N, C-alpha and C positions, 0 to 999 in steps of 0.2 A: 778349786774352796764351795762348789757347789757340791759333791759327794762326802765333802766330812760331813757341811750345815745337814745332808741330809740323813748320814750317820746318826744328828743328834735324836729324828723322833724324834720331837718337840713340838712339830710345827711344819703347813705345808712348805716347800721351797716352790715360788715359782718362776720364771725363764719368761720375765716380764721387762719392758721397763718400766715402765710403773705399776703401784700395786694402789684399789681402791678397798680398805673394810671397815664397812662401817665411815664413819666419821673420822678414819682412819687415811691417809693418801702417802705414801714412800712411792722414791726412784734409786735408781740403781744410777743414776752419775751428773753431770750438768745437764747436758743437751738432754737427758730424760729428764731431768724436772723441769726442764722445759715444755714437753708434750703432756707431763701432768696439767701445769698449769693449763694446756691449752683443755686438756681433758675438765678438768674444774672449772673451767671456764664455763665452756659448753651443758656443764650441767647441769651451774646456777644462774648463767642468761643465756644462755641457750647456742647451740651452731652460729646463728648468722653471729653473733656476738666474739663468739670463736673465730668464726672465718673473719672478722677482721681483726683481731689482733692480731692471729698469724699475718695476712694480709700485712698488716702493720709493720711486723717484724720480719719480715723477710725469710722467714722459717720455714722446713720443712723436709727438715733429714729424715725424720722417720717414716714416711712415705702418705701420712694420715693429712685429708686435708678436709678440711669445713664446709660443709657446704658449698656453692657455685663458684667457682674463682677464674674460671676461664675466662679471658678478656674485662678482668676487673682492670679499672686505671689502676697505672702506674706498677702492677703486678708483677713481679717477678719470674721469669720462666719457671722458673721449680716449684712455683706453687701453684701457675696454670698448669701444666700437663703433667699428669698423673705419671 
């Protein structure tokens, strides 16, 4: 699909889970949408708030960690260990 999009030549094709273009955010799928939401929370409310949301959700498949989480009470192993 990406080669076909590139052939159109009308825009830039980025191979990222989510992209921010000014006030517009878009993601590549469901879990990428969660990654995008965490990035948006970090921009709007700061890394500490994004860390708390990520910790509460127990979500970490992208490898992105917001703020120090090792040793956080109740943190799942995937969040505490990069």
